[in-house]
N, C-alpha and C positions, 0 to 999 in steps of 0.2 A: 512538507511533502503532501500531507493529506489536505491541507488548506487550499492548495492549488489544484492538484490532480483529482483529489476526491470530491471536493465541493464543486469544482468546475465541471468534472465529468458527470456528476449527478444533475447539475443544473442543465447541462447540454442535453443529457438524455431525456429529462422531463420536457424540455422545450421542443425536442423533436416531436413529442406527442402533441404539442400545441400547434406547431407550424407545419406539420407534415402535409404534403400536397399529393393527391392521387395522381396528378399528371406527371410527377417526377418519380416518386417512389412506389406508386401503386396502392398506397394506403392513405386515406384521408385522416387529418388530425382534428383537433378541437375546432379550429377556425373553419373547417369545411364540414362541420356537422357530425363528427365522429368522436364524441368525448371519451368513449371507451379506450381510445388509443393512449390517452394520458394515464389511465389506470394500468394499461399493459406496460407502459414505460416505467411506472412506479413499481410495479411488481418486479420488473427486471432489476431495478436499482436495489430493492430489498433483498432479492436473492443474491445479488453480487456482494452486498454488505455482509450477509450471513456467511457466504462462502469465504470471503476474505478474512473475516474474524475467526472462523474455524481453522483455516489453514495457518493463520498467524499464530494462533494458540498452540497448535500442534508443533509448529517449527520452534517456537520459544521453549516449549517443554523439551523438545529434542536437543536443543542447544544447551539447556540447563543440565541435562543428563551428562553430556560430554564435558561441559565446563567444570562440573563439580567433581570430576574424577580425581582421586588422590594421586599424588606423584611423589617421588622421592626428592630429597633436597638437591641431589646432584642433577636430576632432570630439570628441576625448577630453575637451578642456576644456569644451566645451558640454554634453557628457553628464554631467560630474561637477559642474557649476556649482551644482546645487540639492541635492547630497548634503551632509549635515551633516559637519563636520570630526570626525575621531576625537579622542577625549579627553573631558574633563569637559563636561557640558552647559553651554552658555552661555545665560544669560537676560538680557534687556535690563534695565538699571537705570533707575529713574525719576528 
């Protein structure tokens, strides 16, 4: 997931700073003599990475709090009743 969307998104964002054209978007890029636009795009990528890492950390901690909650053996049995057994797939024979 990250290899495609993360790396591809960062590459596209940075290349927008390189190929930006003032006649289309109103802002010139590196090729039109505005190298600061690449730094602006890089700043946006860095902020996005920090935000995503922070939110992911918070969500993982939140999930671990609920996942580690103790339960009684009866509740655990009801919860796992419909889960398939590990091992080879079992198909009904006719």
